[in-house]
C-alpha positions as CSV (number, residue, x, y, z in Angstrom):
1,X,102.7,65.6,-60.6
2,X,106.1,65.8,-58.8
3,X,109.4,65.6,-60.6
4,X,112.4,64.6,-58.5
5,X,114.9,66.5,-60.7
6,X,112.8,69.7,-61.1
7,X,114.5,72.7,-62.6
8,X,112.3,75.0,-60.6
9,X,113.9,77.9,-58.7
10,X,112.7,80.4,-56.1
11,X,114.2,83.8,-56.6
12,X,114.3,86.9,-54.4
13,X,115.3,90.5,-54.9
14,X,118.1,91.0,-57.4
15,X,118.1,87.5,-58.7
16,X,119.3,86.3,-62.1
17,X,117.6,83.0,-62.7
18,X,117.9,80.4,-65.4
19,X,115.7,77.3,-65.8
20,X,112.4,76.1,-67.1
21,X,110.2,77.2,-64.3
22,X,110.4,79.1,-61.0
23,X,109.0,81.6,-58.6
24,X,109.9,85.3,-58.0
25,X,109.2,86.8,-54.7
26,X,109.1,90.5,-53.7
27,X,111.4,91.5,-50.7
28,X,110.2,90.1,-47.4
29,X,107.3,88.1,-49.0
30,X,104.8,87.2,-47.6
31,X,105.4,90.1,-45.2
32,X,105.3,93.7,-46.5
33,X,108.2,94.9,-48.5
34,X,110.2,98.0,-47.3
35,X,109.9,101.6,-48.5
36,X,112.4,102.9,-51.0
37,X,113.2,99.4,-52.3
38,X,114.5,98.7,-55.8
39,X,114.9,95.2,-57.2
40,X,115.8,93.9,-60.6
41,X,115.0,90.3,-61.6
42,X,116.3,88.6,-64.7
43,X,114.9,85.4,-66.1
44,X,116.6,83.4,-68.9
45,X,115.3,80.1,-70.3
46,X,116.6,77.8,-73.0
47,X,117.4,79.5,-76.4
48,X,114.4,79.2,-78.7
49,X,111.9,79.3,-75.9
50,X,109.8,82.1,-74.5
51,X,108.7,82.8,-70.9
52,X,105.2,82.8,-69.5
53,X,104.7,84.9,-66.4
54,X,101.7,85.1,-64.1
55,X,101.0,86.3,-60.5
56,X,99.9,83.9,-57.8
57,X,99.8,86.9,-55.4
58,X,100.1,90.5,-56.4
59,X,99.4,93.4,-54.1
60,X,101.3,96.7,-54.3
61,X,100.5,100.1,-52.9
62,X,99.7,103.0,-55.3
63,X,103.0,104.5,-56.3
64,X,104.9,101.2,-56.1
65,X,105.4,99.5,-59.5
66,X,106.6,96.4,-61.2
67,X,107.8,97.0,-64.8
68,X,108.2,94.0,-67.1
69,X,110.3,94.0,-70.2
70,X,110.5,91.5,-73.1
71,X,114.2,91.1,-73.2
72,X,117.5,91.3,-71.2
73,X,117.4,94.9,-70.1
74,X,115.3,98.0,-69.4
75,X,115.8,99.2,-73.0
76,X,113.8,96.1,-74.2
77,X,110.2,96.3,-75.3
78,X,107.9,97.0,-72.2
79,X,105.2,94.4,-71.5
80,X,103.6,96.7,-68.9
81,X,103.9,98.6,-65.6
82,X,101.7,97.2,-62.9
83,X,100.6,98.5,-59.4
84,X,98.0,97.6,-56.8
85,X,96.4,94.3,-58.0
86,X,96.7,95.0,-61.7
87,X,98.8,91.9,-62.6
88,X,96.3,89.4,-61.0
89,X,94.5,87.3,-63.7
90,X,97.0,88.3,-66.4
91,X,99.5,86.2,-68.2
92,X,102.5,87.8,-69.8
93,X,104.4,86.0,-72.6
94,X,107.9,87.0,-73.9
95,X,108.9,86.7,-77.5
96,X,112.4,85.7,-76.5
97,X,114.1,83.6,-73.8
98,X,114.7,86.6,-71.6
99,X,112.5,88.7,-69.2
100,X,113.5,91.6,-67.0
101,X,111.4,92.8,-64.1
102,X,112.0,96.0,-62.1
103,X,110.3,96.5,-58.8
104,X,110.3,100.0,-57.2
105,X,108.6,101.1,-53.9
106,X,108.2,104.7,-53.0
107,X,108.4,106.2,-49.5
108,X,104.7,105.8,-48.6
109,X,102.8,102.7,-47.5
110,X,103.9,99.2,-48.3
111,X,102.0,95.9,-49.0
112,X,102.8,92.2,-49.1
113,X,104.1,92.4,-52.7
114,X,104.1,89.5,-55.0
115,X,104.7,85.9,-55.7
116,X,105.1,85.4,-59.5
117,X,105.5,82.1,-61.3
118,X,107.2,81.6,-64.7
119,X,107.6,78.7,-67.1
120,X,109.4,78.1,-70.3
121,X,107.1,78.2,-73.4
122,X,107.3,78.5,-77.1
123,X,107.7,82.2,-77.9
124,X,104.7,84.0,-79.3
125,X,102.1,86.5,-78.3
126,X,103.6,88.9,-75.8
127,X,100.5,89.3,-73.6
128,X,97.2,87.5,-72.8
129,X,94.4,89.1,-70.9
130,X,91.8,87.1,-69.0
131,X,88.2,88.3,-68.8
132,X,87.0,90.4,-65.9
133,X,89.5,93.3,-66.0
134,X,88.5,96.9,-66.0
135,X,88.8,99.1,-69.0
136,X,91.7,100.9,-67.4
137,X,93.6,97.6,-67.0
138,X,92.8,96.6,-70.5
139,X,94.1,100.0,-71.9
140,X,97.2,99.8,-69.7
141,X,98.3,96.5,-71.3
142,X,96.7,96.7,-74.8
143,X,99.8,98.3,-76.3
144,X,101.7,95.0,-75.6
145,X,99.5,92.9,-77.8
146,X,100.9,91.4,-81.0
147,X,99.6,93.6,-83.8
148,X,98.6,90.4,-85.8
149,X,96.2,89.5,-83.0
150,X,97.7,86.0,-82.3
151,X,96.4,85.9,-78.7
152,X,95.1,82.5,-77.6
153,X,93.0,83.8,-74.6
154,X,92.6,82.2,-71.3
């Protein structure tokens, strides 16, 4: 369904975005990102809302990472650090109306990067895991689960 006055935004490296939904792109997407690249993305939605984040495309080289924080800055609670294809099939949820993402590429090979989507949601469980992930992926993100186990699953 199309909305003529959509609040959707497309954001690239270094963007600070506000709005109910949008897309975050790695540098040069869909072409490969460069070596030694650092990008910080900040998302803010309406007060009282949370943010739901998922990957439409996610392909990083080993050594390149995307760190996601549940808050305004890098001192906020981490939701996870992702590389290779680890974010595919996962949905991250913030408990506040802010998310911070930090992308870093090393000096080795590069890859196409990512196309991430976000939407404004009611705050709640910080992380959902879809089935089909390896044990290593589950362990990497399990620390981000709400200790009361309020996950809704996919």
